Every structure is written in C-alpha cells, then in structure tokens.
C-alpha angles and dihedrals in degrees: 000000000000132000120214096219097042115140104229119231111242117242114249104219092181094061090043094052093044090057100037108103098169123110098212115000114086095007090109103057141170127190118200122198089213138353138161093234133353088212091056089049090052092051089066090068116086088170126033139135117283105260095022108165129205121196136179132177090203113052111168105185108027118171135208131193117309089022092289114158118254111211114208129180117230113252093000104070134066109230113169146138131221118202117211123188108239092222092056102052136067128198091049090154091064098037094120092051090046091053093051089052089052093054096045092046091052095048092048095046100040104028100027089229119141105227123174137204128239113203122304105002116323113133110227131194122178089348093305129106116248100164147020141189132220119192117199133154148204129199097293108016144060104222112210115194118193128189120186129177104222119155103013119136120211093268091054093061120091107254093238093044093049089069091067103012139063142161138246090250095049091051098041104025088226123123113225130206106240097207092051094048092048091052091048092051093050092047091052090047091060089053098047096043090063094054125102118266094245091056092049092049091048091052090049091051091047089057099040112128096209109030110154090002128126110258140177109232121201112203126159089350091302121119114220125185120208148117116288103229100178138265135301129226090280093053092250119149116256112210128181107217111187092326096316119110115225131175128214130193095195139018143098124277119212119186 
C-alpha cells in the first residue's frame, strides 16, 4: 500500500545512532525518500561496504518470495536491505533462517513480544504474518531484504492482506519508534551472524510456529499434507508424510 502524495517521515539519525550497537553492520547507511524496492537499489552496487544498509519509509513495489507483492504502509513499515559481502560471511545456505531468528530475537528482547517463525522465514504474531524476508544476490553481495509491519492500524492494512497479516501495533496497541527498532535489529544481526550453525538452527526451531504440527505444504504446485518435524543442517523442511520422512528446500507451509 503506497500513496502518491504521502509526505515521507524524515529519518532521525540521532535515534538510530544512539541505539546502534554494531561495529560494522549498518554503519554505512543510505536513506531514500522513496524507491520501488530497496533490494533493487542494492543490486546496483557492485562495490559497497560490508553491512551497507538501505532504508526507505516509502517503498512502492516491494516483493516477497515467489514474486509475491509485499504491501508496505508509508511511514509505518520498516522496509530495508542489508548488504553482506559473500567472502565475509559463513552459513550462507541458512541466511534466510538466520535473518528470521534475528528479527524474532530483537522483538522478544526489546519489545517483549513473543513472535514466531513460519518456515522458512515468515515472522508470525498471533497467527498472522507481520514480516517477511527476501534474499537475493549480485556478484559480490548477499542482499537481504526485510519487510516488517510495525505501526499500521487496521485501516492501513490492505483488505486482502488483513485476512492473513497484521502489524506489531495492531497486535500490541503500542507505537514503536522505527529508527530505534531498525538499529536494534541490525545490532542483533551482528551478534547472530557470528554464532555457530547449530546454535542458529536451534534458535530457529525454538521459535518455529508449527513444529510437530500438521501442515499443508505447497511445493511445485502440489499440496502435500504431513507433520512438520523440523529442519536439517541445510535448513530444509523435514516433513513426515504418512510415516515417510521427506525433505524440501523450497515451498510454502500453511497451518
């Protein structure tokens, strides 16, 4: 959701810098008054600082996985991209899971709100989606796009999206400072990205919304019903289908 004549909220660098505890990530930073997609903006950079972050409060053509549209509300959503040099990061094969752990950890620690994760990286609160992650890349960088519904009221949410989506404000009735939350997410990112893979996978499992639950799994346009048993070392979904264990590297979980 984006309005042509929206007056864009100015970015408060002071609040951001006061709350940014990272040494590298987010120290190189660009705020855009308006852009179609922060990920598309990041793809233009063949050279940038490791951890360079691009933010807008007015993203007009956000994307989710499988080219789904991501609707954001001007001045009320966090829509940003972090660029990580491929040569400087490990665990690239679980980067989307790692990022979802970062977001959930931050919201729990800083806002005392118990979010969950739906495989692989949807952020869930009270059974509704409030955030998503899109990992892309160019020659030198992993490009991590994050969209988070923060201060939307019910009327701000797209009518179709409101059936399955929500926001932190709508669920908690608490307004949140966007600059502060952004800085806190980036700070947590720098902590989690240094952890061992087994610790990251454990944190993901601890926060999974549907572990050991019956799910409908959409893969290659086929609907499979089974029990979600967890994830393997590659971050693939493990599903028990009538007593047979199968793994999937991509797909959509519906609970």
